[in-house]
C-alpha positions as CSV (number, residue, x, y, z in Angstrom):
1,M,116.3,111.6,131.2
2,G,117.1,115.3,130.8
3,I,118.3,114.8,127.2
4,Q,115.3,112.6,126.4
5,L,112.9,115.2,127.8
6,R,114.5,118.0,125.8
7,M,114.4,115.9,122.6
8,S,110.7,115.1,123.2
9,R,109.9,118.8,123.7
10,T,111.9,119.8,120.6
11,L,110.1,117.1,118.6
12,R,106.7,118.2,119.8
13,Y,107.5,121.8,119.1
14,Y,108.5,121.2,115.5
15,L,105.7,118.8,114.8
16,S,102.8,120.5,116.5
17,E,103.6,123.8,118.1
18,H,105.7,125.6,115.5
19,P,104.0,128.9,114.4
20,S,103.9,127.7,110.8
21,I,101.9,124.7,111.9
22,V,99.6,126.4,114.4
23,N,98.9,129.4,112.1
24,F,98.5,127.3,108.9
25,R,95.6,128.2,106.6
26,W,94.6,126.5,103.4
27,S,94.3,129.0,100.6
28,H,94.8,129.2,96.9
29,H,98.1,131.0,97.4
30,L,99.8,127.7,98.4
31,W,101.6,125.5,96.0
32,G,99.2,123.0,94.4
33,S,96.1,124.4,96.0
34,T,94.0,125.3,92.9
35,W,91.6,123.2,90.9
36,S,93.5,124.0,87.7
37,F,96.7,122.8,89.2
38,L,95.1,119.5,90.3
39,L,93.5,118.8,87.0
40,A,96.7,119.7,85.1
41,A,98.8,117.5,87.5
42,V,96.6,114.5,87.0
43,A,96.5,114.9,83.2
44,A,100.3,115.4,83.1
45,Y,100.8,112.3,85.3
46,V,98.6,110.1,83.0
47,A,100.1,111.5,79.8
48,A,103.7,111.1,81.0
49,A,103.1,107.5,82.1
50,F,101.7,106.6,78.7
51,L,104.4,108.5,76.9
52,L,107.1,106.7,78.9
53,L,105.6,103.3,78.1
54,L,105.3,104.1,74.4
55,L,108.9,105.3,74.2
56,L,110.1,102.1,75.9
57,L,108.1,99.9,73.6
58,L,109.5,101.7,70.6
59,L,113.1,102.0,71.7
60,L,113.5,98.8,73.6
61,P,111.1,96.3,71.9
62,R,112.7,93.2,73.6
63,R,110.9,94.1,76.8
64,R,114.1,94.1,78.9
65,P,113.8,95.9,82.2
66,V,115.7,99.2,82.5
67,P,118.3,98.8,85.3
68,L,117.3,101.2,88.0
69,G,119.9,100.3,90.6
70,P,119.0,101.6,94.1
71,L,116.2,103.9,92.9
72,P,113.3,101.7,93.9
73,A,114.8,101.1,97.3
74,L,115.5,104.8,97.8
75,H,111.9,105.7,96.7
76,S,110.5,103.2,99.2
77,L,112.7,104.6,102.0
78,A,111.6,108.2,101.1
79,V,107.9,107.3,101.2
80,A,108.3,105.4,104.4
81,A,110.1,108.3,106.1
82,A,107.7,110.9,104.8
83,S,104.7,108.8,106.0
84,A,106.3,108.4,109.4
85,V,106.8,112.1,109.8
86,V,103.2,112.9,108.7
87,F,101.9,110.3,111.0
88,A,103.8,111.6,114.0
89,G,102.9,115.2,113.2
90,M,99.2,114.5,112.7
91,L,99.1,112.4,115.9
92,L,100.7,115.2,118.0
93,S,98.7,117.9,116.3
94,A,95.4,116.1,116.8
95,S,96.2,115.6,120.5
96,A,97.1,119.3,120.8
97,E,93.8,120.4,119.1
98,I,91.8,118.2,121.4
99,R,93.6,119.6,124.4
100,D,93.1,123.2,123.3
101,T,89.4,123.0,122.2
102,R,88.0,120.5,124.7
103,W,86.4,123.3,126.7
104,L,84.5,124.5,123.6
105,W,83.1,121.0,122.9
106,R,81.4,120.8,126.3
107,R,78.7,123.1,125.1
108,S,77.8,120.8,122.3
109,R,78.6,117.6,124.2
110,T,81.2,116.6,121.6
111,T,83.7,114.0,122.5
112,P,87.2,113.7,120.9
113,I,86.3,110.6,119.0
114,Q,83.2,112.4,117.6
115,W,85.4,115.3,116.5
116,L,87.9,112.9,114.8
117,L,85.0,111.4,112.8
118,C,82.8,114.4,112.3
119,F,84.0,118.0,112.1
120,P,81.4,120.5,113.3
121,L,79.6,122.4,110.5
122,G,81.6,125.6,109.6
123,T,85.0,124.1,110.3
124,R,87.7,126.0,108.3
125,P,90.8,124.4,106.8
126,S,93.3,126.0,109.2
127,G,95.4,125.0,112.1
128,R,97.6,122.0,113.0
129,V,95.7,119.1,111.5
130,F,95.2,120.8,108.2
131,F,98.9,121.6,108.0
132,W,99.6,117.9,108.1
133,S,96.7,117.2,105.8
134,Y,98.5,119.5,103.3
135,A,101.7,117.7,103.9
136,F,99.9,114.4,103.2
137,Y,98.6,115.9,100.0
138,L,102.1,116.9,98.9
139,S,103.4,113.5,99.7
140,R,101.0,112.0,97.2
141,F,103.2,113.4,94.4
142,L,106.1,111.3,95.8
143,H,103.9,108.3,95.4
144,L,103.3,109.0,91.8
145,L,106.9,108.3,91.0
146,R,106.5,104.6,91.7
147,T,104.3,104.3,88.6
148,F,107.2,105.4,86.4
149,L,109.6,103.0,88.2
150,T,107.1,100.2,87.6
151,V,106.8,101.1,83.9
152,L,110.6,101.1,83.6
153,R,111.0,97.7,85.2
154,R,107.8,95.9,84.1
155,R,106.8,97.6,80.8
156,R,103.2,97.5,81.9
157,L,100.6,100.1,82.8
158,T,97.1,99.4,83.9
159,F,94.0,101.5,84.2
160,F,93.6,100.6,87.9
161,Q,97.1,101.8,88.7
162,L,96.5,105.2,87.0
163,F,93.0,105.4,88.5
164,N,94.1,104.6,92.0
165,Q,96.9,107.1,92.1
166,S,94.9,109.9,90.5
167,I,91.9,109.4,92.7
168,L,94.0,109.3,95.9
169,L,95.6,112.6,94.8
170,C,92.2,114.1,94.2
171,M,90.7,112.9,97.5
172,S,93.6,114.4,99.5
173,F,92.9,117.7,97.7
174,L,89.2,117.5,98.5
175,W,90.0,116.9,102.2
176,L,91.5,120.4,102.4
177,E,89.3,122.2,100.0
178,F,86.1,121.2,101.8
179,S,87.4,120.6,105.4
180,Q,86.1,117.1,105.1
181,S,85.3,115.1,108.2
182,F,87.1,111.9,109.1
183,Q,90.4,113.0,107.4
184,V,92.4,113.0,110.6
185,L,91.8,109.3,111.2
186,A,92.1,108.5,107.5
187,I,95.6,110.2,107.4
188,L,96.7,108.5,110.6
189,S,95.7,105.0,109.4
190,T,97.0,105.6,105.9
191,T,100.4,107.0,106.8
192,L,100.9,104.2,109.4
193,L,100.2,101.7,106.7
194,Y,102.5,103.4,104.2
195,A,105.3,103.6,106.8
196,V,105.0,99.8,107.4
197,V,104.5,98.8,103.8
198,Y,107.1,100.9,102.2
199,G,109.5,100.1,105.0
200,Y,108.9,96.5,104.2
201,R,109.4,97.2,100.5
202,F,112.7,98.9,101.3
203,W,113.6,95.9,103.4
204,T,113.1,93.5,100.5
205,A,114.5,95.8,97.9
206,I,117.9,95.7,99.6
207,G,117.9,91.9,99.5
208,L,116.6,91.0,102.9
209,P,114.1,88.2,103.2
210,G,110.5,88.9,102.8
211,A,107.4,87.4,104.5
212,R,106.2,84.0,103.5
213,F,102.6,85.3,103.1
214,P,101.0,88.2,101.1
215,F,102.1,90.8,103.5
216,V,101.0,94.0,101.8
217,V,97.7,92.8,100.5
218,N,96.7,91.8,104.0
219,C,97.7,95.2,105.3
220,Q,95.6,96.8,102.5
221,V,92.5,94.8,103.3
222,V,92.8,95.6,107.0
223,L,93.0,99.3,106.2
224,L,90.0,99.2,103.8
225,G,88.0,97.3,106.4
226,Y,88.8,99.8,109.1
227,T,87.9,102.6,106.7
228,L,84.6,101.1,105.9
229,I,83.6,100.8,109.5
230,C,84.6,104.5,110.1
231,H,82.5,105.6,107.1
232,F,79.5,104.0,108.7
233,A,80.3,105.9,111.9
234,V,80.6,109.2,110.1
235,L,77.2,108.6,108.5
236,F,75.6,107.8,111.9
237,L,77.1,110.9,113.5
238,H,76.0,113.1,110.5
239,F,72.4,112.3,111.1
240,L,72.7,112.2,114.9
241,K,74.5,115.5,115.3
242,G,72.7,117.4,112.6
243,G,75.5,117.4,110.0
244,C,79.2,116.9,109.5
245,N,81.4,119.3,107.7
246,G,82.3,118.5,104.1
247,I,79.8,115.7,103.8
248,G,79.5,116.2,100.0
249,A,83.2,115.5,99.6
250,W,82.8,112.6,102.1
251,V,80.1,111.0,99.9
252,F,82.4,111.2,96.8
253,N,85.2,109.8,98.9
254,S,83.0,106.9,100.1
255,V,82.0,106.0,96.6
256,L,85.6,105.8,95.4
257,N,86.7,103.9,98.5
258,G,83.9,101.4,97.8
259,A,85.0,100.9,94.3
260,I,88.6,100.4,95.4
261,L,87.5,98.0,98.2
262,L,85.6,95.8,95.7
263,L,88.6,95.7,93.3
264,V,91.0,94.9,96.1
265,L,88.8,92.2,97.6
266,K,88.4,90.6,94.2
267,F,92.1,90.4,93.9
268,Y,92.6,89.4,97.5
269,V,90.5,86.2,96.8
270,K,92.8,85.4,93.9
271,V,95.8,85.9,96.1
272,Q,94.5,83.6,98.8
273,L,93.6,80.9,96.3
274,N,97.1,81.1,94.7
275,Y,98.7,81.2,98.1
276,R,97.0,77.9,99.1
277,K,98.1,76.3,95.9
278,V,101.8,77.2,96.0
279,G,102.2,77.8,99.7
280,A,103.8,81.3,99.4
281,V,103.5,84.5,97.3
282,P,107.1,85.7,96.7
283,E,107.8,89.4,96.6
284,Q,108.7,90.9,93.2
285,E,112.0,92.6,92.5
286,D,110.6,96.0,93.1
287,G,109.4,95.0,96.5
288,S,105.7,95.1,95.5
289,S,103.3,92.5,96.9
290,A,100.0,91.0,96.3
291,A,98.1,94.2,97.0
292,A,98.1,94.7,93.2
293,H,95.8,96.3,90.8
294,A,92.8,94.1,90.3
295,G,92.9,92.0,87.1
296,S,96.6,91.3,87.1
297,P,97.2,87.8,85.7
298,V,97.7,85.0,88.2
299,S,100.3,82.5,86.9
300,E,101.0,79.1,88.3
301,T,103.9,80.2,90.5
302,K,103.6,83.9,91.2
303,I,101.4,86.9,91.1
304,S,102.4,89.9,89.1
305,T,101.7,92.9,91.3
306,E,102.3,96.6,90.9
307,K,99.5,98.5,92.5
308,D,100.8,101.0,95.1
309,H,98.4,102.5,97.5
């Protein structure tokens, strides 16, 4: 018990009580924190993806996949591990923030769930939860690598894949830039999903058996449904409490989430119809699942999927 207690305290210290976390402040002196960097990063990502695809088509016209060995599995493992760390850090940090500021909320009759959904007006991007929001933003660059792995193995690049990855990077930047409400719950749910999904992809990438149903797309739809409900709650609290911080960024975020939800639901219907016909949706070699970019062709026996959320 003594060792477990010390380990628990050490973990809590390094995930929520370390001075670098407690005293964190979002500023344009941090790496990747400027608008120019964000725009340049998105442009470089899109251009590099197209350039890689063009080079493959010119140099290897037979469309043979480039052998990547353990790289896809290692990438999935890295994303799963990073997501698990961000989830644990955000969970402990949110609990610590609620504990330390509960006395202040009594004046405005704010409950913890209201704070998680609706930051008070004037909230600054500093402290524990914004440290982990910044860590989540940085982790998005790790996700971008999967696009290049997909191009190397599939020789295919779609608009939705580039759009999805670019928009998620921009949204995580806006969370910090405008201290957007709802980001704590969004990061908790998203990183939990990533830890499960990419852990599953690692599992299948090393040759272990996958699920006999479209595992990832079902996780994706559950997350989007939960996000939709929370967005309605944020809107309700915004009018009830006289305003939530970063509501402009939240509106932009909501529109993009709505577009992604429609695309995923459209593809989800195709997945379910295909699943009923063939009885199973097998995982691809790269461990991706039916949570693919909308518009991917549905064949008689399998669904080609590469969309990574």
